[in-house]
C-alpha positions in Angstrom: 0.0 0.0 0.0 3.0 2.4 0.7 4.1 2.2 -3.0 0.6 3.2 -4.1 0.6 6.1 -1.7 4.1 7.2 -2.9 3.0 7.0 -6.6 0.1 9.1 -5.7 1.9 11.8 -4.1 4.5 11.9 -7.0 1.9 12.2 -9.6 0.0 14.8 -7.6 2.9 16.8 -7.1 4.2 16.7 -10.6 0.7 17.9 -11.9 0.7 20.8 -9.4 4.2 21.9 -10.7 2.9 21.8 -14.3 -0.1 23.7 -13.4 1.8 26.4 -11.6 4.3 27.0 -14.5 1.7 28.6 -17.0 4.4 30.5 -18.8 5.8 27.5 -20.6 4.4 28.2 -24.1 5.2 31.8 -24.3 7.9 32.8 -26.6 9.7 36.5 -26.7 9.2 36.3 -30.4 5.7 36.3 -31.7 4.5 33.4 -34.1 3.7 36.1 -36.8 7.3 37.2 -36.9 8.7 33.7 -37.1 6.4 32.7 -40.0 7.2 36.0 -42.0 10.9 35.2 -41.7 10.3 31.6 -42.9 8.2 33.1 -46.0 11.1 35.5 -46.7 13.8 32.7 -46.6 11.5 30.5 -48.8 11.1 33.3 -51.4 14.8 33.9 -51.4 15.6 30.1 -51.9 13.0 29.8 -54.7 14.5 33.1 -56.5 17.9 31.6 -56.3 16.9 28.3 -57.7 14.9 30.1 -60.5 18.1 32.1 -61.4 20.3 29.1 -61.4 17.8 27.1 -63.5 17.5 30.0 -66.1 21.2 30.4 -66.2 21.8 26.8 -66.8 19.1 26.5 -69.6 20.5 29.6 -71.5 23.9 28.0 -71.3 22.7 25.3 -73.6 23.8 26.2 -77.3 20.9 26.5 -79.7 18.3 26.7 -77.0 14.8 28.1 -77.8 12.0 28.4 -75.3 9.0 26.1 -76.2 
């Protein structure tokens, strides 16, 4: 019976600690700023890939666009 009492106290204490610490999900940087940064990086990578692909295609002799 003592092990059940011990487990009950451990679980109850841990749940109380988790409820008390309500600041766990807060971030100093808002989510919108993070998303805007990811979009900017994705646009830069896409532009770089497009530029590299266009330069590669224009390097082919006698190339005409379809």
